[in-house]
gemmi code that builds the backbone of each chain (N, CA, C; Angstrom):
import gemmi

chains = {
    "A": [
        ("MET", (87.163, 108.108, 72.726), (86.182, 108.425, 73.785), (85.460, 107.165, 74.258)),
        ("PHE", (84.944, 106.389, 73.238), (84.211, 105.182, 73.613), (85.151, 104.085, 74.097)),
        ("GLY", (86.380, 104.138, 73.614), (87.373, 103.170, 74.063), (87.625, 103.280, 75.543)),
        ("ILE", (87.700, 104.485, 76.055), (87.994, 104.684, 77.473), (86.821, 104.245, 78.349)),
        ("LEU", (85.608, 104.305, 77.820), (84.438, 103.875, 78.596), (84.436, 102.363, 78.802)),
        ("ALA", (84.955, 101.628, 77.827), (84.985, 100.167, 77.921), (86.253, 99.659, 78.597)),
        ("TRP", (87.135, 100.555, 78.953), (88.442, 100.159, 79.504), (88.302, 99.561, 80.896)),
        ("ARG", (88.931, 98.404, 81.103), (88.961, 97.762, 82.425), (90.361, 97.957, 82.990)),
        ("PRO", (90.513, 98.777, 84.028), (91.855, 99.092, 84.538), (92.630, 97.842, 84.906)),
        ("LEU", (93.886, 97.819, 84.554), (94.854, 96.744, 84.816), (94.620, 95.488, 83.978)),
        ("LEU", (93.449, 95.326, 83.411), (93.196, 94.160, 82.567), (93.399, 94.485, 81.093)),
        ("ASP", (93.022, 95.687, 80.712), (93.153, 96.087, 79.314), (94.199, 97.185, 79.182)),
        ("PRO", (94.884, 97.243, 78.043), (95.818, 98.356, 77.829), (95.067, 99.693, 77.754)),
        ("LEU", (95.702, 100.731, 78.233), (95.090, 102.054, 78.230), (94.922, 102.530, 76.779)),
        ("PRO", (93.710, 102.911, 76.380), (93.508, 103.313, 74.973), (93.994, 104.742, 74.710)),
        ("ILE", (95.304, 104.923, 74.780), (95.859, 106.266, 74.537), (96.930, 106.188, 73.448)),
        ("ASP", (96.618, 105.442, 72.384), (97.614, 105.271, 71.316), (98.005, 106.587, 70.650)),
        ("ASP", (97.101, 107.583, 70.683), (97.413, 108.857, 70.034), (98.313, 109.742, 70.888)),
        ("VAL", (98.282, 109.537, 72.192), (99.064, 110.420, 73.083), (99.980, 109.586, 73.988)),
        ("TRP", (100.515, 108.498, 73.434), (101.351, 107.586, 74.217), (102.569, 108.288, 74.802)),
        ("TYR", (103.049, 109.329, 74.112), (104.266, 110.007, 74.569), (104.066, 110.718, 75.916)),
        ("LEU", (102.811, 110.955, 76.306), (102.574, 111.605, 77.605), (102.980, 110.699, 78.772)),
        ("LEU", (103.128, 109.398, 78.497), (103.567, 108.480, 79.560), (104.997, 108.772, 79.999)),
        ("LEU", (105.706, 109.581, 79.203), (107.055, 109.993, 79.608), (107.025, 110.734, 80.948)),
        ("ILE", (105.958, 111.475, 81.188), (105.898, 112.296, 82.416), (105.874, 111.431, 83.683)),
        ("PRO", (104.918, 110.470, 83.833), (104.972, 109.654, 85.055), (106.211, 108.777, 85.137)),
        ("ILE", (106.744, 108.336, 83.988), (107.949, 107.495, 84.033), (109.140, 108.312, 84.527)),
        ("ALA", (109.308, 109.515, 83.992), (110.420, 110.370, 84.440), (110.250, 110.729, 85.915)),
        ("LEU", (109.034, 110.998, 86.302), (108.766, 111.349, 87.709), (109.052, 110.157, 88.632)),
        ("GLY", (108.631, 108.972, 88.230), (108.874, 107.773, 89.046), (110.353, 107.471, 89.194)),
        ("ILE", (111.102, 107.597, 88.094), (112.550, 107.354, 88.154), (113.198, 108.345, 89.116)),
        ("ALA", (112.823, 109.615, 88.972), (113.416, 110.643, 89.837), (113.042, 110.412, 91.304)),
        ("MET", (111.785, 110.043, 91.545), (111.345, 109.820, 92.937), (112.105, 108.672, 93.592)),
        ("ALA", (112.228, 107.544, 92.873), (112.907, 106.378, 93.459), (114.399, 106.640, 93.617)),
        ("TYR", (115.016, 107.243, 92.608), (116.461, 107.450, 92.663), (116.830, 108.475, 93.732)),
        ("LYS", (116.109, 109.587, 93.747), (116.463, 110.642, 94.704), (116.134, 110.246, 96.146)),
        ("ALA", (115.217, 109.312, 96.323), (114.898, 108.854, 97.685), (116.116, 108.240, 98.362)),
        ("VAL", (116.981, 107.593, 97.570), (118.180, 106.993, 98.171), (119.417, 107.849, 97.950)),
        ("ARG", (119.301, 108.926, 97.187), (120.492, 109.693, 96.813), (120.658, 110.989, 97.606)),
        ("VAL", (119.550, 111.670, 97.921), (119.702, 113.002, 98.536), (120.251, 112.865, 99.967)),
        ("PRO", (121.288, 113.672, 100.300), (121.819, 113.614, 101.669), (120.799, 114.135, 102.679)),
        ("ASN", (120.123, 115.211, 102.319), (119.143, 115.814, 103.217), (117.756, 115.663, 102.600)),
        ("ILE", (116.873, 115.000, 103.313), (115.558, 114.693, 102.753), (114.729, 115.963, 102.508)),
        ("GLN", (115.125, 117.086, 103.151), (114.415, 118.351, 102.917), (114.565, 118.810, 101.452)),
        ("ASP", (115.680, 118.422, 100.825), (115.928, 118.828, 99.439), (115.219, 117.928, 98.428)),
        ("TYR", (114.546, 116.897, 98.915), (113.982, 115.866, 98.027), (113.019, 116.429, 96.971)),
        ("PRO", (112.004, 117.216, 97.358), (111.051, 117.677, 96.331), (111.722, 118.484, 95.222)),
        ("LYS", (112.655, 119.358, 95.607), (113.320, 120.188, 94.597), (114.179, 119.322, 93.670)),
        ("GLN", (114.913, 118.382, 94.265), (115.795, 117.544, 93.447), (115.002, 116.626, 92.524)),
        ("VAL", (113.858, 116.136, 93.002), (113.001, 115.301, 92.141), (112.479, 116.133, 90.967)),
        ("ALA", (112.043, 117.357, 91.257), (111.517, 118.222, 90.193), (112.604, 118.518, 89.163)),
        ("VAL", (113.809, 118.808, 89.638), (114.910, 119.125, 88.717), (115.246, 117.906, 87.853)),
        ("MET", (115.384, 116.739, 88.480), (115.773, 115.545, 87.714), (114.694, 115.140, 86.717)),
        ("ALA", (113.423, 115.197, 87.150), (112.332, 114.829, 86.234), (112.284, 115.793, 85.048)),
        ("THR", (112.451, 117.083, 85.327), (112.430, 118.078, 84.244), (113.595, 117.857, 83.292)),
        ("GLN", (114.784, 117.605, 83.851), (115.947, 117.357, 82.995), (115.730, 116.133, 82.113)),
        ("THR", (115.161, 115.082, 82.689), (114.920, 113.856, 81.913), (113.953, 114.127, 80.769)),
        ("ILE", (112.850, 114.827, 81.080), (111.845, 115.097, 80.052), (112.440, 115.972, 78.951)),
        ("LEU", (113.179, 117.018, 79.346), (113.770, 117.909, 78.341), (114.790, 117.162, 77.481)),
        ("ALA", (115.557, 116.268, 78.106), (116.554, 115.506, 77.348), (115.880, 114.599, 76.322)),
        ("ILE", (114.801, 113.938, 76.719), (114.107, 113.043, 75.782), (113.454, 113.845, 74.663)),
        ("VAL", (112.858, 114.997, 75.015), (112.254, 115.851, 73.982), (113.344, 116.333, 73.030)),
        ("GLY", (114.502, 116.694, 73.570), (115.622, 117.130, 72.733), (116.077, 116.024, 71.792)),
        ("LEU", (116.163, 114.810, 72.291), (116.540, 113.669, 71.439), (115.511, 113.455, 70.333)),
        ("ALA", (114.221, 113.603, 70.694), (113.158, 113.421, 69.697), (113.264, 114.489, 68.603)),
        ("VAL", (113.499, 115.737, 69.010), (113.632, 116.824, 68.024), (114.859, 116.574, 67.148)),
        ("GLY", (115.950, 116.158, 67.781), (117.174, 115.875, 67.026), (116.968, 114.747, 66.027)),
        ("ALA", (116.307, 113.678, 66.434), (116.053, 112.547, 65.538), (115.137, 112.975, 64.386)),
        ("TYR", (114.135, 113.817, 64.703), (113.218, 114.294, 63.667), (113.974, 115.118, 62.624)),
        ("LEU", (114.810, 116.041, 63.100), (115.569, 116.892, 62.177), (116.523, 116.056, 61.326)),
        ("LEU", (117.164, 115.074, 61.950), (118.103, 114.227, 61.218), (117.401, 113.467, 60.097)),
        ("ILE", (116.236, 112.902, 60.418), (115.564, 112.039, 59.449), (114.791, 112.849, 58.413)),
        ("GLU", (114.149, 113.917, 58.855), (113.278, 114.667, 57.940), (113.995, 115.782, 57.182)),
        ("VAL", (115.084, 116.303, 57.735), (115.740, 117.453, 57.104), (117.132, 117.086, 56.584)),
        ("VAL", (117.962, 116.547, 57.476), (119.368, 116.337, 57.093), (119.506, 115.189, 56.095)),
        ("LEU", (118.902, 114.051, 56.395), (119.069, 112.883, 55.518), (118.566, 113.130, 54.091)),
        ("PRO", (117.397, 113.774, 53.881), (116.985, 114.047, 52.489), (117.982, 114.928, 51.742)),
        ("ILE", (118.748, 115.763, 52.483), (119.710, 116.634, 51.815), (120.962, 115.850, 51.403)),
        ("ILE", (121.460, 115.001, 52.315), (122.742, 114.338, 52.050), (122.606, 112.985, 51.355)),
        ("ALA", (121.405, 112.399, 51.406), (121.255, 111.071, 50.802), (121.254, 111.184, 49.281)),
        ("PRO", (121.932, 110.251, 48.587), (121.911, 110.300, 47.110), (120.519, 109.987, 46.583)),
        ("LYS", (120.131, 110.708, 45.518), (118.779, 110.518, 44.956), (118.800, 109.397, 43.930)),
    ],
    "B": [
        ("MET", (123.361, 121.856, 135.231), (123.791, 123.024, 134.469), (124.141, 122.596, 133.034)),
        ("PRO", (123.518, 123.233, 132.062), (123.773, 122.796, 130.685), (125.174, 123.175, 130.232)),
        ("SER", (125.778, 122.306, 129.476), (127.122, 122.607, 128.994), (127.043, 123.356, 127.675)),
        ("ASN", (128.039, 124.184, 127.403), (128.045, 124.986, 126.179), (128.733, 124.272, 125.004)),
        ("THR", (129.313, 123.119, 125.283), (130.007, 122.420, 124.192), (128.990, 121.827, 123.227)),
        ("PRO", (129.141, 122.144, 121.925), (128.168, 121.615, 120.968), (128.329, 120.107, 120.812)),
        ("THR", (127.192, 119.468, 120.635), (127.253, 118.014, 120.441), (127.747, 117.728, 119.028)),
        ("PRO", (128.675, 116.795, 118.872), (129.179, 116.491, 117.531), (128.091, 115.839, 116.688)),
        ("PRO", (128.081, 116.138, 115.363), (127.051, 115.532, 114.515), (127.201, 114.016, 114.501)),
        ("THR", (126.086, 113.355, 114.583), (126.144, 111.888, 114.619), (126.397, 111.352, 113.219)),
        ("GLU", (127.304, 110.431, 113.112), (127.604, 109.781, 111.827), (126.477, 108.810, 111.489)),
        ("PRO", (126.029, 108.815, 110.249), (124.979, 107.866, 109.897), (125.492, 106.427, 109.974)),
        ("ASP", (124.591, 105.543, 110.294), (124.935, 104.128, 110.403), (125.149, 103.566, 108.995)),
        ("VAL", (126.363, 103.130, 108.709), (126.658, 102.621, 107.368), (127.068, 101.144, 107.397)),
        ("ASP", (126.764, 100.473, 108.491), (127.112, 99.052, 108.583), (126.138, 98.204, 107.754)),
        ("PHE", (126.636, 97.062, 107.310), (125.786, 96.117, 106.585), (124.638, 95.670, 107.481)),
        ("HIS", (123.432, 95.667, 106.913), (122.239, 95.384, 107.700), (121.456, 94.290, 106.971)),
        ("ILE", (121.604, 93.048, 107.403), (120.985, 91.918, 106.692), (119.462, 91.973, 106.758)),
        ("ALA", (118.915, 92.391, 107.903), (117.447, 92.456, 108.027), (116.873, 93.499, 107.071)),
        ("ALA", (117.574, 94.628, 106.936), (117.108, 95.669, 106.017), (117.187, 95.191, 104.580)),
        ("LEU", (118.251, 94.456, 104.259), (118.411, 93.927, 102.902), (117.264, 92.976, 102.555)),
        ("LEU", (116.944, 92.086, 103.470), (115.862, 91.120, 103.231), (114.509, 91.820, 103.175)),
        ("ALA", (114.298, 92.777, 104.073), (113.025, 93.508, 104.073), (112.846, 94.287, 102.780)),
        ("ALA", (113.935, 94.875, 102.268), (113.853, 95.636, 101.016), (113.523, 94.729, 99.847)),
        ("ALA", (113.980, 93.474, 99.911), (113.679, 92.536, 98.830), (112.215, 92.101, 98.872)),
        ("VAL", (111.600, 92.172, 100.044), (110.196, 91.765, 100.180), (109.268, 92.865, 99.670)),
        ("LEU", (109.538, 94.102, 100.075), (108.693, 95.229, 99.667), (109.583, 96.450, 99.434)),
        ("PRO", (109.422, 97.132, 98.289), (110.268, 98.298, 98.028), (110.189, 99.326, 99.167)),
        ("GLY", (111.330, 99.738, 99.658), (111.387, 100.768, 100.699), (111.311, 100.233, 102.117)),
        ("LEU", (110.885, 98.986, 102.285), (110.736, 98.442, 103.639), (112.088, 98.322, 104.355)),
        ("GLY", (113.132, 98.114, 103.589), (114.466, 98.025, 104.190), (114.866, 99.305, 104.885)),
        ("HIS", (114.551, 100.439, 104.287), (114.869, 101.719, 104.912), (114.041, 101.933, 106.175)),
        ("VAL", (112.799, 101.481, 106.128), (111.945, 101.592, 107.322), (112.541, 100.759, 108.451)),
        ("VAL", (113.021, 99.555, 108.129), (113.640, 98.697, 109.140), (114.889, 99.355, 109.714)),
        ("ARG", (115.636, 100.059, 108.892), (116.838, 100.762, 109.355), (116.504, 101.992, 110.189)),
        ("GLY", (115.252, 102.429, 110.155), (114.859, 103.624, 110.896), (114.701, 104.857, 110.040)),
        ("GLU", (114.918, 104.704, 108.702), (114.747, 105.843, 107.792), (113.371, 105.733, 107.140)),
        ("ARG", (112.351, 106.048, 107.936), (110.986, 105.806, 107.499), (110.592, 106.665, 106.298)),
        ("VAL", (110.928, 107.957, 106.356), (110.522, 108.852, 105.262), (111.196, 108.432, 103.959)),
        ("ARG", (112.478, 108.122, 104.044), (113.209, 107.693, 102.846), (112.591, 106.411, 102.274)),
        ("GLY", (112.218, 105.503, 103.138), (111.597, 104.258, 102.692), (110.260, 104.492, 102.015)),
        ("VAL", (109.461, 105.365, 102.590), (108.145, 105.651, 101.995), (108.310, 106.315, 100.632)),
        ("LEU", (109.285, 107.213, 100.523), (109.509, 107.895, 99.243), (110.023, 106.924, 98.181)),
        ("ALA", (110.914, 106.025, 98.575), (111.408, 105.021, 97.628), (110.265, 104.111, 97.181)),
        ("PHE", (109.424, 103.712, 98.119), (108.249, 102.883, 97.799), (107.348, 103.608, 96.792)),
        ("ALA", (107.105, 104.889, 97.060), (106.224, 105.662, 96.183), (106.803, 105.742, 94.770)),
        ("GLY", (108.099, 105.949, 94.655), (108.724, 106.057, 93.334), (108.662, 104.749, 92.564)),
        ("VAL", (109.032, 103.649, 93.221), (109.027, 102.343, 92.542), (107.598, 101.957, 92.160)),
        ("MET", (106.652, 102.194, 93.063), (105.261, 101.830, 92.777), (104.659, 102.704, 91.681)),
        ("LEU", (105.036, 103.992, 91.649), (104.535, 104.858, 90.575), (104.959, 104.304, 89.221)),
        ("LEU", (106.221, 103.889, 89.126), (106.714, 103.333, 87.864), (106.008, 102.014, 87.531)),
        ("PHE", (105.912, 101.147, 88.520), (105.321, 99.822, 88.280), (103.847, 99.948, 87.898)),
        ("LEU", (103.120, 100.797, 88.611), (101.694, 100.963, 88.304), (101.480, 101.697, 86.986)),
        ("THR", (102.380, 102.621, 86.657), (102.279, 103.278, 85.348), (102.354, 102.236, 84.236)),
        ("GLY", (103.307, 101.307, 84.382), (103.437, 100.246, 83.380), (102.219, 99.350, 83.334)),
        ("LEU", (101.711, 98.981, 84.503), (100.551, 98.085, 84.558), (99.294, 98.759, 84.009)),
        ("VAL", (99.094, 100.011, 84.374), (97.893, 100.721, 83.908), (97.992, 100.968, 82.402)),
        ("ALA", (99.185, 101.311, 81.931), (99.340, 101.620, 80.499), (99.149, 100.367, 79.646)),
        ("GLY", (99.899, 99.314, 79.957), (99.873, 98.139, 79.088), (98.946, 97.042, 79.552)),
        ("GLY", (98.345, 97.201, 80.710), (97.510, 96.135, 81.262), (98.385, 95.044, 81.865)),
        ("ILE", (97.745, 94.054, 82.467), (98.485, 93.002, 83.171), (99.335, 92.174, 82.195)),
        ("ASP", (99.064, 92.307, 80.912), (99.812, 91.553, 79.899), (101.307, 91.898, 79.899)),
        ("VAL", (101.672, 93.058, 80.455), (103.089, 93.453, 80.416), (103.929, 92.661, 81.417)),
        ("VAL", (103.287, 92.008, 82.382), (104.023, 91.160, 83.330), (103.724, 89.708, 82.957)),
        ("ASP", (104.652, 89.083, 82.255), (104.415, 87.742, 81.730), (105.726, 86.948, 81.747)),
        ("ARG", (105.835, 86.083, 82.731), (107.066, 85.301, 82.914), (107.344, 84.371, 81.730)),
        ("ARG", (106.291, 83.886, 81.081), (106.486, 82.909, 80.007), (106.788, 83.565, 78.666)),
        ("GLU", (106.014, 84.589, 78.333), (106.151, 85.160, 76.992), (107.199, 86.262, 76.910)),
        ("ASP", (107.448, 86.947, 78.018), (108.438, 88.037, 78.026), (109.458, 87.756, 79.129)),
        ("LYS", (110.168, 86.638, 78.939), (111.038, 86.142, 80.012), (112.109, 87.151, 80.418)),
        ("PHE", (112.769, 87.755, 79.434), (113.882, 88.637, 79.759), (113.417, 89.934, 80.416)),
        ("TRP", (112.259, 90.431, 79.987), (111.689, 91.611, 80.650), (111.312, 91.263, 82.087)),
        ("PHE", (110.834, 90.030, 82.274), (110.385, 89.648, 83.614), (111.563, 89.557, 84.592)),
        ("ILE", (112.758, 89.282, 84.084), (113.918, 89.238, 84.980), (114.069, 90.594, 85.680)),
        ("GLY", (113.918, 91.667, 84.914), (113.986, 93.006, 85.508), (112.798, 93.290, 86.401)),
        ("GLN", (111.597, 92.902, 85.923), (110.384, 93.171, 86.704), (110.389, 92.413, 88.027)),
        ("ALA", (110.999, 91.223, 88.035), (111.020, 90.403, 89.246), (111.745, 91.101, 90.383)),
        ("CYS", (112.622, 92.050, 90.045), (113.372, 92.765, 91.093), (112.465, 93.672, 91.925)),
        ("VAL", (111.216, 93.867, 91.505), (110.265, 94.619, 92.341), (109.919, 93.805, 93.593)),
        ("GLY", (110.033, 92.474, 93.470), (109.789, 91.620, 94.633), (108.595, 90.704, 94.441)),
        ("PRO", (108.066, 90.161, 95.533), (106.953, 89.203, 95.450), (105.727, 89.750, 94.718)),
        ("LEU", (105.564, 91.063, 94.726), (104.423, 91.668, 94.021), (104.422, 91.282, 92.545)),
        ("ALA", (105.586, 91.345, 91.909), (105.683, 91.014, 90.486), (105.361, 89.535, 90.263)),
        ("PHE", (105.852, 88.680, 91.161), (105.569, 87.247, 91.026), (104.079, 86.969, 91.233)),
        ("GLY", (103.453, 87.672, 92.168), (102.024, 87.502, 92.418), (101.193, 87.921, 91.226)),
        ("ILE", (101.555, 89.036, 90.617), (100.816, 89.514, 89.444), (100.982, 88.531, 88.289)),
        ("ASP", (102.207, 88.043, 88.109), (102.435, 87.066, 87.042), (101.648, 85.783, 87.302)),
        ("TRP", (101.633, 85.347, 88.558), (100.879, 84.129, 88.895), (99.407, 84.302, 88.562)),
        ("TYR", (98.844, 85.455, 88.932), (97.425, 85.709, 88.643), (97.192, 85.732, 87.129)),
        ("HIS", (98.102, 86.369, 86.419), (97.993, 86.459, 84.964), (98.008, 85.066, 84.330)),
        ("GLN", (98.946, 84.213, 84.742), (99.074, 82.880, 84.137), (97.895, 81.977, 84.511)),
        ("ASN", (97.462, 82.043, 85.767), (96.502, 81.044, 86.275), (95.048, 81.480, 86.264)),
        ("HIS", (94.780, 82.752, 86.151), (93.391, 83.210, 86.207), (92.949, 84.008, 84.985)),
        ("LEU", (93.879, 84.396, 84.133), (93.492, 85.190, 82.975), (93.791, 84.494, 81.645)),
        ("LYS", (94.892, 83.772, 81.578), (95.224, 83.087, 80.330), (94.357, 81.843, 80.167)),
        ("VAL", (94.201, 81.413, 78.916), (93.422, 80.200, 78.654), (94.382, 79.072, 78.272)),
        ("VAL", (93.911, 77.844, 78.506), (94.686, 76.669, 78.081), (94.569, 76.556, 76.564)),
        ("ASP", (95.711, 76.477, 75.913), (95.730, 76.438, 74.452), (95.451, 75.011, 73.981)),
        ("PRO", (94.300, 74.754, 73.333), (94.014, 73.376, 72.895), (94.862, 72.956, 71.698)),
        ("ASN", (95.314, 73.926, 70.918), (96.156, 73.612, 69.750), (97.448, 74.428, 69.821)),
        ("PRO", (98.356, 74.021, 70.716), (99.564, 74.837, 70.865), (100.459, 74.778, 69.631)),
        ("LYS", (101.031, 75.947, 69.317), (101.969, 76.015, 68.180), (103.375, 76.156, 68.754)),
        ("GLY", (104.316, 75.621, 68.037), (105.708, 75.757, 68.458), (106.080, 74.738, 69.521)),
        ("LEU", (107.138, 75.067, 70.261), (107.691, 74.132, 71.248), (106.773, 74.027, 72.472)),
        ("VAL", (106.417, 72.801, 72.830), (105.619, 72.563, 74.037), (106.510, 71.859, 75.061)),
        ("ILE", (106.678, 72.477, 76.211), (107.535, 71.900, 77.251), (106.743, 70.835, 77.999)),
        ("LYS", (107.351, 69.644, 78.153), (106.678, 68.521, 78.801), (106.362, 68.875, 80.260)),
        ("GLY", (105.143, 68.591, 80.681), (104.746, 68.844, 82.056), (104.255, 70.259, 82.301)),
        ("ARG", (104.294, 71.097, 81.284), (103.812, 72.475, 81.449), (102.605, 72.698, 80.548)),
        ("THR", (101.511, 73.152, 81.127), (100.291, 73.381, 80.357), (100.505, 74.545, 79.394)),
        ("PRO", (100.245, 74.312, 78.102), (100.402, 75.428, 77.161), (99.305, 76.480, 77.379)),
        ("LEU", (99.713, 77.702, 77.569), (98.756, 78.788, 77.831), (98.921, 79.875, 76.787)),
        ("ARG", (97.861, 80.622, 76.584), (97.924, 81.802, 75.724), (96.856, 82.788, 76.175)),
        ("SER", (96.991, 84.019, 75.740), (95.948, 85.007, 76.032), (94.720, 84.675, 75.202)),
        ("ALA", (93.550, 84.951, 75.756), (92.313, 84.677, 75.020), (92.194, 85.620, 73.829)),
        ("TYR", (91.647, 85.095, 72.725), (91.421, 85.929, 71.547), (90.249, 86.874, 71.832)),
        ("PRO", (90.115, 87.938, 71.023), (89.055, 88.930, 71.291), (87.636, 88.351, 71.338)),
        ("ASN", (87.400, 87.245, 70.653), (86.033, 86.679, 70.647), (85.902, 85.466, 71.569)),
        ("GLU", (86.814, 85.334, 72.500), (86.805, 84.176, 73.389), (86.626, 84.587, 74.844)),
        ("GLY", (85.985, 83.709, 75.611), (85.948, 83.857, 77.057), (86.821, 82.781, 77.673)),
        ("ARG", (86.728, 82.628, 79.003), (87.545, 81.608, 79.676), (86.649, 80.816, 80.622)),
        ("ASP", (86.700, 79.501, 80.486), (85.963, 78.640, 81.412), (86.698, 78.628, 82.749)),
        ("ARG", (86.022, 79.012, 83.822), (86.702, 79.165, 85.120), (87.225, 77.852, 85.683)),
        ("THR", (86.515, 76.762, 85.411), (86.935, 75.492, 86.021), (88.058, 74.817, 85.238)),
        ("THR", (87.934, 74.798, 83.910), (88.949, 74.099, 83.114), (90.024, 75.035, 82.570)),
        ("GLY", (89.716, 76.317, 82.474), (90.666, 77.256, 81.878), (90.674, 77.223, 80.365)),
        ("LEU", (89.784, 76.439, 79.770), (89.744, 76.334, 78.308), (89.023, 77.544, 77.707)),
        ("PRO", (89.376, 77.886, 76.481), (88.686, 79.018, 75.836), (87.253, 78.668, 75.474)),
        ("VAL", (86.375, 79.631, 75.619), (84.951, 79.454, 75.297), (84.593, 80.476, 74.226)),
        ("GLY", (84.073, 79.989, 73.120), (83.728, 80.877, 72.018), (82.578, 81.813, 72.375)),
        ("GLY", (82.660, 83.039, 71.892), (81.565, 83.978, 72.074), (81.564, 84.729, 73.384)),
        ("GLY", (82.557, 84.535, 74.218), (82.594, 85.244, 75.504), (83.455, 86.498, 75.454)),
        ("THR", (83.663, 87.072, 76.630), (84.532, 88.249, 76.759), (85.888, 87.793, 77.292)),
        ("PRO", (86.982, 88.174, 76.658), (88.295, 87.743, 77.161), (88.576, 88.328, 78.548)),
        ("PRO", (89.202, 87.516, 79.432), (89.481, 88.014, 80.787), (90.344, 89.267, 80.780)),
        ("ASN", (91.266, 89.334, 79.830), (92.073, 90.549, 79.674), (92.408, 90.698, 78.194)),
        ("ILE", (92.820, 91.901, 77.823), (93.169, 92.133, 76.417), (94.680, 92.283, 76.307)),
        ("LYS", (95.242, 91.578, 75.350), (96.697, 91.622, 75.140), (97.077, 92.977, 74.553)),
        ("SER", (98.084, 93.596, 75.136), (98.505, 94.897, 74.611), (99.545, 94.689, 73.524)),
        ("ILE", (99.557, 95.602, 72.568), (100.511, 95.505, 71.456), (101.092, 96.888, 71.191)),
        ("GLY", (102.114, 96.918, 70.369), (102.668, 98.193, 69.909), (103.345, 98.989, 71.002)),
        ("LYS", (103.308, 100.300, 70.831), (104.039, 101.210, 71.732), (103.569, 101.102, 73.171)),
        ("ILE", (102.249, 100.961, 73.357), (101.711, 100.904, 74.715), (102.271, 99.694, 75.455)),
        ("ASN", (102.383, 98.574, 74.753), (102.949, 97.361, 75.359), (104.426, 97.578, 75.687)),
        ("GLU", (105.146, 98.181, 74.761), (106.584, 98.402, 74.988), (106.804, 99.334, 76.177)),
        ("ILE", (106.032, 100.416, 76.224), (106.208, 101.387, 77.305), (105.801, 100.771, 78.643)),
        ("GLY", (104.742, 99.988, 78.636), (104.301, 99.328, 79.871), (105.357, 98.376, 80.411)),
        ("MET", (105.914, 97.545, 79.518), (106.964, 96.609, 79.959), (108.191, 97.362, 80.426)),
        ("LEU", (108.526, 98.427, 79.693), (109.711, 99.212, 80.063), (109.539, 99.844, 81.447)),
        ("ALA", (108.361, 100.423, 81.698), (108.131, 101.073, 82.992), (108.216, 100.068, 84.142)),
        ("CYS", (107.607, 98.893, 83.961), (107.663, 97.864, 85.019), (109.088, 97.371, 85.226)),
        ("THR", (109.855, 97.221, 84.144), (111.239, 96.764, 84.268), (112.102, 97.838, 84.924)),
        ("LEU", (111.865, 99.099, 84.564), (112.598, 100.193, 85.210), (112.323, 100.217, 86.716)),
        ("ALA", (111.077, 99.926, 87.079), (110.741, 99.875, 88.509), (111.587, 98.826, 89.213)),
        ("GLY", (111.734, 97.654, 88.589), (112.559, 96.602, 89.182), (114.012, 97.003, 89.273)),
        ("MET", (114.531, 97.647, 88.236), (115.943, 98.026, 88.245), (116.214, 99.102, 89.292)),
        ("LEU", (115.280, 100.036, 89.433), (115.458, 101.054, 90.476), (115.335, 100.440, 91.864)),
        ("ASN", (114.496, 99.407, 91.964), (114.368, 98.751, 93.268), (115.655, 98.031, 93.657)),
        ("VAL", (116.431, 97.598, 92.664), (117.741, 97.010, 92.974), (118.617, 98.058, 93.682)),
        ("ILE", (118.572, 99.293, 93.179), (119.338, 100.377, 93.824), (118.831, 100.582, 95.254)),
        ("VAL", (117.511, 100.554, 95.416), (116.918, 100.759, 96.747), (117.320, 99.613, 97.689)),
        ("ILE", (117.314, 98.372, 97.167), (117.694, 97.212, 97.997), (119.159, 97.330, 98.423)),
        ("ILE", (120.021, 97.660, 97.473), (121.456, 97.782, 97.802), (121.670, 98.896, 98.820)),
        ("ASP", (120.964, 100.007, 98.640), (121.125, 101.112, 99.580), (120.607, 100.762, 100.978)),
        ("ALA", (119.603, 99.896, 101.028), (119.086, 99.483, 102.342), (120.080, 98.572, 103.057)),
        ("GLY", (120.695, 97.664, 102.306), (121.623, 96.718, 102.924), (123.012, 97.275, 103.136)),
        ("PHE", (123.475, 98.080, 102.184), (124.830, 98.643, 102.241), (124.741, 100.163, 102.094)),
        ("PRO", (124.250, 100.867, 103.090), (124.035, 102.314, 102.931), (125.350, 103.084, 102.860)),
        ("THR", (125.297, 104.224, 102.204), (126.464, 105.107, 102.142), (126.242, 106.258, 103.114)),
        ("ARG", (127.259, 107.113, 103.228), (127.102, 108.279, 104.112), (126.347, 109.400, 103.404)),
        ("ARG", (126.037, 109.216, 102.119), (125.290, 110.218, 101.317), (125.939, 111.593, 101.410)),
        ("LYS", (127.239, 111.625, 101.204), (127.898, 112.929, 101.235), (127.522, 113.699, 99.971)),
        ("PRO", (127.313, 115.031, 100.102), (127.000, 115.817, 98.913), (128.137, 115.735, 97.905)),
        ("ARG", (127.786, 115.902, 96.630), (128.776, 115.806, 95.572), (129.890, 116.847, 95.807)),
        ("GLY", (131.132, 116.423, 95.725), (132.257, 117.335, 95.901), (132.735, 117.430, 97.331)),
        ("ALA", (131.962, 116.878, 98.275), (132.397, 116.955, 99.681), (133.552, 116.000, 99.925)),
        ("ALA", (134.546, 116.456, 100.679), (135.712, 115.616, 100.937), (135.405, 114.585, 102.003)),
    ],
}
model = gemmi.Model(1)
for chain_id, residues in chains.items():
    chain = gemmi.Chain(chain_id)
    for i, (resn, *xyz) in enumerate(residues, 1):
        res = gemmi.Residue()
        res.name, res.seqid = resn, gemmi.SeqId(i, " ")
        for name, pos in zip(("N", "CA", "C"), xyz):
            atom = gemmi.Atom()
            atom.name, atom.element = name, gemmi.Element(name[0])
            atom.pos, atom.b_iso = gemmi.Position(*pos), 0.0
            res.add_atom(atom)
        chain.add_residue(res)
    model.add_chain(chain)
structure = gemmi.Structure()
structure.add_model(model)
structure.setup_entities()
């Protein structure tokens, strides 16, 4: 709370070390916005295609995170020699 | 008397456009505006800038550093003069002159470093001043990595935007013959 009060935008890093993973949302959205701007044949489809691509990206990364968690916390303790 | 024959759909201009290519290299999306695709250019600009600003806001200006993060800066430089301007400001107005440089010192280049948490910066000499406030705070850990990654992704996506401005395709839907 107090960290954010002392934060100087663009000069200091954002004090969000506890919720850093939320930065996935603007990054996925930015990638989708820039890519679809040059990719969509009809610009009318742009908002829908950006929403679909951003959602797919976020779900894929969340899926990878869940998969990595299960592998390290569940599977490896079972198969690793003690 | 109006004719009943339908007008054939106009083929998009897909010729190489040097002015659009150069304009796109100057500012993200400007190449499309030069070609006459204003909405597409504005949307491309918005996407690249969202990524670049996300990185800058998250990690602070420290994420754009030509000297300390050379390989990341190669990607970030693809955003255009904006990235070079931010790096210039970072090197010349925020970093301090290192009075005791460690490691390799390149001849003719002033050794610079980020100010420590208990240091300020003398505006005229650029030397560190004890007991002041640092001009900027160096980011570390995940926030630094994500900030650099976002800015570099912005540059890499801008390469796609630049190529599309100079060498546009017909943008046929997937599967269309």
